[in-house]
Wavefront OBJ file of the C-alpha trace (Angstrom):
o trace
v -6.223 7.788 2.503
v -6.755 9.320 5.961
v -7.019 5.953 7.615
v -3.748 4.599 6.015
v -2.117 7.739 7.168
v -3.139 7.172 10.662
v -1.985 3.681 10.440
v 1.404 4.589 8.962
v 1.911 7.249 11.730
v 0.870 4.931 14.509
v 3.139 2.077 13.162
v 6.126 4.639 13.020
v 5.761 5.721 16.437
v 5.300 2.127 17.952
v 8.456 1.085 15.939
v 6.255 -1.678 14.471
v 8.476 -1.966 11.271
v 6.765 -5.084 9.816
v 3.337 -3.678 10.030
v 4.637 -0.176 8.617
v 6.042 -2.026 5.608
v 2.376 -3.541 5.018
v 0.870 -0.207 5.640
v 2.983 1.551 3.407
v 2.268 -1.273 0.739
v -1.444 -0.974 1.504
v -1.106 2.888 0.671
v 0.768 2.266 -2.542
v -1.774 -0.082 -3.688
v -4.731 2.239 -3.170
v -2.822 4.941 -4.965
v -1.919 2.546 -8.211
v -5.685 1.214 -7.974
v -6.854 5.114 -8.113
v -4.486 5.708 -11.300
v -3.131 8.610 -12.898
v 0.316 9.788 -13.177
v 0.522 11.701 -9.959
v -0.730 8.390 -8.092
v 2.051 6.415 -9.473
v 4.758 9.102 -8.604
v 3.155 8.843 -4.942
v 3.018 5.200 -4.998
v 6.780 4.436 -6.044
v 8.475 6.056 -2.894
v 5.964 3.993 -0.798
v 7.056 0.606 -2.369
v 10.653 1.603 -2.124
v 10.369 2.491 1.600
v 8.514 -0.758 2.106
v 11.257 -2.757 0.202
v 14.092 -0.859 2.360
v 12.299 -2.138 5.594
v 11.631 -5.724 4.361
v 15.465 -5.908 3.299
v 16.559 -4.808 6.808
v 14.355 -7.283 8.565
v 14.759 -10.070 6.054
v 10.779 -10.280 5.791
v 10.921 -12.126 2.522
v 7.045 -12.901 2.616
v 6.443 -9.286 1.455
v 8.954 -9.486 -1.386
v 6.337 -10.870 -4.084
v 3.886 -7.874 -3.241
v 6.856 -5.477 -3.446
v 7.901 -6.764 -6.839
v 4.218 -6.892 -8.001
v 3.364 -3.315 -7.010
v 6.892 -1.862 -8.182
v 6.343 -3.492 -11.570
v 2.928 -1.995 -11.792
v 4.224 1.544 -10.985
v 7.027 0.992 -13.669
v 4.543 -0.305 -16.311
v 1.588 2.061 -15.529
v 3.719 5.199 -14.569
v 4.372 7.995 -16.701
v 7.989 7.695 -16.705
v 7.964 3.867 -17.962
v 5.284 4.748 -20.432
v 6.485 7.993 -21.761
v 4.267 10.983 -22.439
v 0.838 10.071 -22.929
v -0.765 11.588 -26.418
v -3.496 14.004 -26.189
v -7.016 12.975 -27.444
v -7.631 14.668 -30.699
v -3.877 14.713 -32.093
l 1 2 3 4 5 6 7 8 9 10 11 12 13 14 15 16 17 18 19 20 21 22 23 24 25 26 27 28 29 30 31 32 33 34 35 36 37 38 39 40 41 42 43 44 45 46 47 48 49 50 51 52 53 54 55 56 57 58 59 60 61 62 63 64 65 66 67 68 69 70 71 72 73 74 75 76 77 78 79 80 81 82 83 84 85 86 87 88 89
């Protein structure tokens, strides 16, 4: 994730908003693939930031990816699924 953090920082500094949106989505996807409640909690704001940039720029090409990642956060995240049962109960 260090590489993605560097990409995000550079894209912010350069004002490269389309690339910033892509980088935020890359980071969110990496977190989602890692899994776990904390990962989904970290991924959701990244997807939302990217969605805001895409809406402002009218970059509709990223919309399907945003929808897919947002849905994965909703379906797999702790708030959507509720508390997970403990093994042995």
